[in-house]
C-alpha positions as CSV (number, residue, x, y, z in Angstrom):
1,M,-18.1,17.6,-24.6
2,T,-20.8,15.5,-26.1
3,D,-24.3,15.6,-24.6
4,E,-23.8,12.0,-23.3
5,A,-20.6,13.0,-21.6
6,A,-22.1,16.1,-20.1
7,L,-25.0,14.0,-18.8
8,T,-22.7,11.5,-17.2
9,T,-20.6,14.3,-15.6
10,A,-23.7,16.0,-14.2
11,L,-25.0,12.7,-12.7
12,R,-21.6,12.0,-11.1
13,R,-21.2,15.5,-9.8
14,G,-24.6,15.2,-8.0
15,T,-24.0,11.8,-6.4
16,I,-20.2,11.4,-5.8
17,E,-20.3,13.2,-2.4
18,Y,-22.9,10.7,-1.2
19,C,-21.1,7.7,-2.6
20,V,-18.0,8.8,-0.7
21,L,-20.1,9.1,2.5
22,A,-21.6,5.7,1.9
23,L,-18.1,4.1,1.5
24,L,-17.0,5.8,4.7
25,D,-20.1,4.5,6.4
26,K,-18.7,1.0,6.0
27,R,-15.1,1.7,7.2
28,E,-12.5,4.4,7.3
29,L,-10.5,4.8,4.1
30,Y,-7.7,7.0,2.8
31,G,-8.0,9.1,-0.3
32,V,-6.4,6.7,-2.8
33,E,-8.6,3.9,-1.5
34,L,-11.7,6.0,-2.1
35,V,-10.6,6.8,-5.7
36,Q,-10.0,3.1,-6.3
37,Q,-13.3,1.9,-4.9
38,L,-15.2,4.5,-6.8
39,S,-13.3,3.8,-10.0
40,H,-13.1,0.0,-9.9
41,G,-15.9,-1.1,-7.7
42,L,-18.6,1.3,-8.8
43,G,-17.4,2.3,-12.3
44,M,-17.3,6.0,-11.3
45,T,-14.1,7.1,-12.9
46,T,-12.6,9.9,-10.7
47,S,-9.1,11.1,-9.9
48,E,-7.2,12.3,-6.9
49,G,-7.5,15.8,-8.3
50,T,-11.3,15.5,-7.9
51,M,-11.3,13.5,-4.7
52,Y,-9.1,15.7,-2.4
53,P,-11.0,18.9,-2.9
54,L,-14.2,17.0,-2.3
55,L,-12.8,15.5,0.9
56,S,-11.6,18.9,2.1
57,R,-15.1,20.4,1.6
58,L,-16.7,17.4,3.4
59,R,-14.3,17.9,6.3
60,R,-14.9,21.7,6.4
61,N,-18.7,21.0,6.4
62,G,-18.3,18.6,9.4
63,R,-19.4,15.5,7.5
64,I,-16.1,13.6,7.8
65,A,-13.2,13.6,10.2
66,T,-9.6,12.8,9.6
67,T,-6.7,11.2,11.3
68,W,-3.1,10.8,10.2
69,R,-1.4,7.3,10.4
70,E,1.9,5.9,9.5
71,A,1.7,3.9,6.3
72,P,3.4,0.4,5.9
73,A,5.5,2.0,3.2
74,G,5.8,5.7,2.2
75,P,4.6,8.8,3.9
76,P,1.8,8.9,6.5
77,R,-1.8,8.7,5.2
78,R,-4.8,10.7,6.1
79,Y,-7.7,8.4,6.9
80,Y,-11.3,9.6,6.6
81,T,-14.2,8.6,8.8
82,L,-17.9,9.6,8.8
83,T,-19.1,12.0,11.5
84,S,-22.6,12.0,13.0
85,D,-23.4,15.0,10.6
86,G,-22.2,12.8,7.7
87,E,-24.4,9.9,8.8
88,A,-27.4,12.2,9.0
89,A,-26.7,13.7,5.5
90,L,-26.3,10.1,4.1
91,T,-29.5,9.0,5.7
92,H,-31.4,11.9,4.3
93,F,-29.8,11.4,0.8
94,R,-30.8,7.7,0.8
95,T,-34.4,8.6,1.5
96,E,-34.5,11.3,-1.2
97,W,-32.6,9.1,-3.6
98,V,-35.2,6.3,-3.4
99,T,-38.0,8.7,-4.0
100,F,-36.2,10.5,-6.9
101,R,-35.0,7.3,-8.5
102,S,-38.5,5.8,-8.3
103,G,-40.0,8.8,-10.0
104,V,-37.5,8.9,-12.8
105,D,-37.9,5.1,-13.3
106,R,-41.7,5.6,-13.6
107,I,-41.3,8.4,-16.2
108,L,-38.6,6.6,-18.2
109,G,-40.4,3.2,-18.0
110,T,-37.4,1.5,-16.3
111,E,-39.1,0.3,-13.2
112,S,-38.0,-3.1,-11.9
């Protein structure tokens, strides 16, 4: 893995959980929708193999809840929603992210 690829992987690993929480803050989604929104909408290439273990961990930690629903076609889907613990974690991350991003931008000279 190149240094550039390792950097990208590390940045994604540190933020993907909160991007998932932010997407679920807008509306409930099922796993494939989350993969699609992260990949297409945000340019964060991810796979179902990465997403489902993350979703399981978030569920075990009480940050998201799930419900099963029949799909228009195919098997039932598990929909994910944000819990109050997830909302609190997302709020805390947003505050920390602004501070962190501002500091990094100042150091790198990339301030807006």
